[in-house]
Structure formats: C-alpha cells, structure tokens
N, C-alpha and C positions, 0 to 999 in steps of 0.2 A: 638561536633562532629569533627572529622579530615577530613581535605580537600579530601583526596582519598576516604574516607567513604562516603562523600556525592556525590562525582563524580561517585561512584559505583552504589548508589542508582539511581542518574539521568540516567546512563548507563542502569539499569536494567528496569527502568520505559520505556525509549525510545525503547529498544528491545522488549518489550512486546507489545507496541503500533505498532511498525513495524510490528510485526508478525500477529497482530490482522488485521491490514491493508491488508497486503498480502492475508490471508484468504479471505478478502472480495474480493479481485480482483479475487481471483480463482472462487469464487461463482458467480461474475459478468459475468467472461469469460464463465462459464457454462451457464448462463442465455442468453448470447448472442448467444452462438451455438444452444440452443433450439429455440431462435427466429428466426435465421438463418433457421433452418429446417422448422419452420412453414411458413416463408416467402416464402421459396422456393416452399412448397407444395401449397401455395394460389397462387402464380404466375404461376406454372404449370396447377393448375385448372381454371385459369383466373379469380379468384376473386380479382379485382382490391380495392375494399373498402378494404378487409382484408390486401392486401398488404400495402395499405397507412398507416393504423393503426399500423401494425406490424413494419414498417420503422420508425414511430414515437417512438415507443416504444425501438426500437434499439437504435435510436439516443439518447434517454434519458439515456439508460445504459450505452452506450459509453462516454456520458459526466461524469456521476459518476465515471465510471472507470477511466477516465483520472484525475479526481481530486484526487482520491485515488493513482494514480501513483504519481502523483506530491508530495502529502503528503509522501509516502514512500520514495522517493527520497530526501526530505527534513529530515526526520528521518534518513535514512542512512548518510547523510552528519553530522548530529548532533552526531550519533554514532561514526564515525569516529573521530570527534573532541575531543569527550569524552574519547575515548580509548587513543588518544594521550595525553591529558591533564593528564590522570591516570597514563600513564607511566612516564611523567615528574615528577608527584607529588611523585610517589613510587622511582624513582631515586634521587630526592632531600631528602626523608626521608632517604635513604640508605647514602647519603653523610654525612647529618648532624650527624647520629647515627653511 
C-alpha cells in the first residue's frame, strides 16, 4: 500500500473515533444538565441526603467528561498531523511523477 493511502486510512479511523468521543461528550453534558436539575430540586426541597448523592454523581460524570475532552484534544492533534503528512506525501508524489 502506498504511504498516502495508509495515512488516509489512519486519518479516517482517527476522525471516526473523534466523532464518537464528541457524541459521548454531548451525552455526558446532557446527563450533567439533568443531574443539575435534580440537584436544584433536592436543594430547594431541603433534601440534603439527595443533594449529596447527586453531587457525587455529578462529580463522577464531570471527571469522565474531562477524560473524553482530553481524548478528543489528542485525536484533534493527531488529525492535524495526519492531514499535514498526507499533503506532504501527495506533494512528493506529484513531484516524483
């Protein structure tokens, strides 16, 4: 397989993973919004035990969301590098042929 084809395949894989991770972040953001509503309701009603457990759940979701954010940042950097390598490989192929 030619170098640019291999790079294109890697780029496609990384873009798919990036988009799947982004979708997970959207779902986690929605989960956080739902938990925030539940927390506000429990706080308003003076239900301190529910406030505590909901805050723990929110904290866990925030940690997972931050891990996904780091992951997509890494994937974004990889995608930029691969696109740069592909353009260089295509330029070299054009020069050679």
